[in-house]
ZAMARGU-4260 file (C-alpha; in steps of 0.2 Angstrom, whole numbers, plus 5000, padded with zeros to 4 digits):
<rodrens>
0) 5141/5011/5213 | 5140/5023/5197 | 5158/5021/5194 | 5158/5002/5194 | 5142/5002/5183
5) 5152/5014/5171 | 5167/5003/5171 | 5157/4987/5169 | 5148/4995/5153 | 5165/5000/5146
10) 5172/4982/5149 | 5156/4975/5141 | 5158/4987/5126 | 5176/4982/5123 | 5173/4964/5124
15) 5158/4965/5112 | 5169/4974/5100 | 5183/4962/5101 | 5172/4946/5098 | 5159/4954/5087
20) 5146/4945/5098 | 5132/4952/5109 | 5127/4967/5098 | 5109/4966/5104 | 5113/4964/5122
25) 5108/4981/5129 | 5116/4993/5142 | 5111/4982/5157 | 5117/4966/5148 | 5134/4974/5145
30) 5135/4981/5163 | 5132/4963/5169 | 5144/4956/5157 | 5157/4968/5162 | 5154/4964/5181
35) 5155/4945/5179 | 5169/4946/5166 | 5179/4957/5178 | 5176/4944/5192 | 5181/4929/5181
40) 5196/4938/5173 | 5203/4944/5190 | 5200/4927/5197 | 5210/4919/5182 | 5223/4932/5178
45) 5225/4942/5194 | 5226/4961/5196 | 5238/4968/5184 | 5238/4982/5171 | 5229/4999/5172
50) 5216/5001/5186 | 5200/5010/5185 | 5188/5011/5200 | 5198/4997/5208 | 5196/4986/5193
55) 5211/4979/5183 | 5205/4983/5165 | 5215/4970/5155 | 5211/4955/5165 | 5193/4960/5166
60) 5191/4962/5147 | 5199/4945/5145 | 5187/4938/5157 | 5172/4946/5147 | 5179/4940/5131
65) 5180/4922/5137 | 5162/4923/5144 | 5156/4930/5127 | 5165/4917/5117 | 5158/4903/5128
70) 5140/4908/5131 | 5134/4920/5117 | 5129/4914/5100 | 5134/4925/5085 | 5119/4936/5079
75) 5108/4933/5095
</rodrens>
């Protein structure tokens, strides 16, 4: 549980840095973004690339970037 929270947070941080969105999201928001982005990314792109805590990092970051680009306004 703690490992998946950490991985979700890291994925949320990376996606936020790539898109420059979600700066004021907070830790819990970034963890949730990482979890949902991981689900969406692995559903769309599969399980390839480096794995951390049974999570494929590259597809997960891509999924989180997609979610941020669609649902999060810049500066909010």
